[in-house]
TORBA-540741 format. One record per residue (C-alpha): x negated, y negated, z negated; chain. Coordinates in Angstrom, 2 decimals. Example, Ala and Ser with C-alpha at 12.3 -4.5 7.8 and 13.67 -1.06 7.14 Angstrom:
REM residues 2
> -12.30_4.50_-7.80_A
> -13.67_1.06_-7.14_A
***
This chain:
REM residues 168
> -122.17_-95.88_-118.28_A
> -122.32_-95.20_-114.15_A
> -119.44_-93.54_-112.37_A
> -120.14_-89.99_-111.45_A
> -121.20_-89.62_-107.79_A
> -118.89_-87.18_-105.64_A
> -121.17_-84.49_-105.63_A
> -121.29_-85.02_-110.12_A
> -117.57_-84.17_-109.55_A
> -118.01_-81.24_-107.17_A
> -119.96_-79.89_-110.20_A
> -117.47_-80.62_-112.40_A
> -115.00_-78.63_-110.54_A
> -116.93_-75.60_-109.76_A
> -117.79_-75.70_-113.70_A
> -114.00_-76.03_-114.27_A
> -113.04_-73.10_-111.47_A
> -115.19_-70.69_-112.71_A
> -114.44_-71.54_-116.70_A
> -110.63_-70.66_-115.59_A
> -111.74_-67.52_-113.79_A
> -113.75_-66.29_-116.47_A
> -110.59_-66.91_-118.96_A
> -108.42_-65.28_-116.42_A
> -110.42_-62.11_-115.86_A
> -110.80_-62.05_-120.15_A
> -107.21_-61.89_-120.02_A
> -106.58_-59.37_-117.19_A
> -109.09_-56.98_-119.29_A
> -107.36_-57.62_-122.63_A
> -104.00_-56.77_-121.16_A
> -105.40_-53.86_-119.42_A
> -106.93_-51.99_-122.41_A
> -103.86_-52.84_-124.62_A
> -101.51_-51.34_-121.94_A
> -104.22_-48.22_-121.72_A
> -104.45_-47.83_-125.48_A
> -100.53_-47.70_-125.96_A
> -100.06_-44.77_-122.95_A
> -102.81_-42.83_-124.91_A
> -101.18_-43.38_-128.18_A
> -98.07_-42.39_-125.93_A
> -99.50_-39.13_-124.47_A
> -100.65_-38.43_-128.04_A
> -97.55_-38.60_-129.88_A
> -95.74_-36.57_-126.97_A
> -98.70_-33.36_-127.69_A
> -98.36_-33.60_-131.13_A
> -94.32_-33.27_-130.96_A
> -94.55_-30.78_-128.00_A
> -94.37_-27.99_-130.88_A
> -91.60_-29.56_-132.80_A
> -89.24_-30.06_-129.80_A
> -89.23_-26.47_-129.42_A
> -87.63_-25.95_-132.93_A
> -84.14_-26.38_-132.96_A
> -80.97_-25.52_-135.00_A
> -77.37_-24.25_-135.05_A
> -74.55_-24.30_-137.19_A
> -72.14_-21.86_-137.58_A
> -74.34_-19.90_-138.12_A
> -77.10_-22.08_-139.72_A
> -79.92_-20.82_-138.07_A
> -83.42_-22.74_-137.56_A
> -84.96_-21.24_-134.05_A
> -88.87_-21.26_-132.89_A
> -88.75_-21.35_-128.96_A
> -92.55_-22.16_-128.86_A
> -95.21_-19.91_-128.47_A
> -97.16_-20.94_-131.84_A
> -96.12_-19.97_-135.46_A
> -93.87_-22.85_-137.27_A
> -96.17_-22.42_-140.82_A
> -92.83_-23.42_-143.12_A
> -89.19_-24.10_-142.77_A
> -86.92_-25.67_-145.46_A
> -83.35_-26.50_-145.46_A
> -82.92_-29.98_-147.14_A
> -79.35_-31.19_-146.50_A
> -76.03_-29.75_-144.86_A
> -72.75_-31.61_-144.27_A
> -70.00_-29.36_-144.20_A
> -66.49_-30.09_-142.12_A
> -65.05_-32.07_-145.16_A
> -67.90_-34.58_-145.18_A
> -69.47_-32.60_-148.50_A
> -73.39_-32.63_-148.73_A
> -75.18_-30.45_-150.07_A
> -78.97_-30.64_-151.49_A
> -80.68_-27.41_-151.34_A
> -83.34_-26.43_-153.38_A
> -84.06_-23.14_-152.41_A
> -83.44_-22.85_-148.71_A
> -87.22_-22.11_-147.70_A
> -88.90_-20.04_-145.42_A
> -92.25_-18.90_-144.62_A
> -93.77_-18.56_-141.37_A
> -91.49_-18.33_-138.47_A
> -93.12_-16.53_-135.70_A
> -92.85_-17.71_-131.97_A
> -89.49_-16.61_-130.53_A
> -87.95_-16.10_-134.57_A
> -84.47_-16.90_-135.51_A
> -84.21_-17.68_-139.03_A
> -80.51_-17.34_-140.60_A
> -79.51_-19.08_-143.33_A
> -76.35_-18.47_-145.35_A
> -74.74_-21.65_-146.48_A
> -72.47_-19.71_-149.15_A
> -69.45_-19.45_-146.62_A
> -69.35_-23.36_-146.35_A
> -68.88_-24.22_-142.64_A
> -71.30_-26.47_-141.79_A
> -71.66_-29.16_-138.88_A
> -74.71_-31.14_-139.57_A
> -78.39_-30.09_-140.86_A
> -81.37_-32.01_-141.85_A
> -84.62_-29.35_-142.18_A
> -88.20_-30.10_-142.62_A
> -90.99_-27.99_-140.78_A
> -94.64_-27.95_-140.54_A
> -95.97_-26.84_-137.12_A
> -99.02_-24.52_-136.13_A
> -101.53_-28.05_-136.51_A
> -100.24_-28.42_-139.92_A
> -97.95_-31.73_-139.04_A
> -94.84_-32.50_-140.77_A
> -91.74_-32.94_-139.18_A
> -87.81_-33.80_-140.42_A
> -85.44_-33.41_-138.07_A
> -81.51_-33.62_-138.03_A
> -79.57_-31.07_-136.01_A
> -81.24_-31.32_-132.53_A
> -81.79_-35.22_-132.83_A
> -85.53_-35.89_-131.61_A
> -87.92_-34.39_-134.38_A
> -89.72_-37.41_-136.14_A
> -93.20_-37.12_-137.95_A
> -92.18_-36.75_-141.54_A
> -93.43_-40.19_-143.39_A
> -91.69_-41.37_-146.51_A
> -90.34_-44.38_-144.73_A
> -88.75_-41.40_-142.07_A
> -87.31_-39.31_-144.69_A
> -85.72_-42.09_-146.86_A
> -84.11_-43.19_-143.28_A
> -82.83_-40.07_-142.53_A
> -81.31_-39.35_-145.38_A
> -80.11_-42.62_-145.75_A
> -78.09_-41.90_-142.34_A
> -76.91_-37.98_-143.46_A
> -75.34_-39.42_-146.61_A
> -73.26_-41.98_-144.48_A
> -71.44_-39.06_-142.48_A
> -69.94_-41.92_-140.56_A
> -73.32_-42.18_-138.62_A
> -72.98_-38.71_-137.79_A
> -70.19_-38.14_-135.17_A
> -70.70_-34.28_-133.58_A
> -67.92_-33.65_-130.46_A
> -65.71_-32.09_-132.52_A
> -65.18_-34.70_-134.75_A
> -64.99_-37.57_-132.27_A
> -62.69_-35.64_-130.22_A
> -59.84_-33.72_-132.81_A
> -58.21_-32.04_-129.96_A
> -61.22_-29.53_-129.52_A
> -61.19_-28.14_-132.87_A
***
């Protein structure tokens, strides 16, 4: 086997440089595509949650308010937590459409409420779950199970008046 001539080494070096450049271009294109896909998914999730962020709750009195410009198709109070850390599971706390700007006041049968877990369906038919005024989460079985577990563990919920007894 004959040793390679200098011009052959130049060809090998050039081919190696072309290969590295091609792989680099593919890598950069892949990174840009993944970032763009993540950005697009985030924008779509924010657009889906736009109305859900405007459906809020208060305690004492217990209300659910629709501050969006669209109708909420249904609202259901699932659980409430009173000031003695007792959870009440509501089976009949449902409300039909909640028009834009409407407020639904719910009577918790004389019990003071410090936390509420509710579910609702926005105008697009997407189901949401919200604990108090925490960010709404699109309802899936996993999300509902996690939030209900957190709700049962009252230690995970620390409203200002419980964390600071002087404010009571």
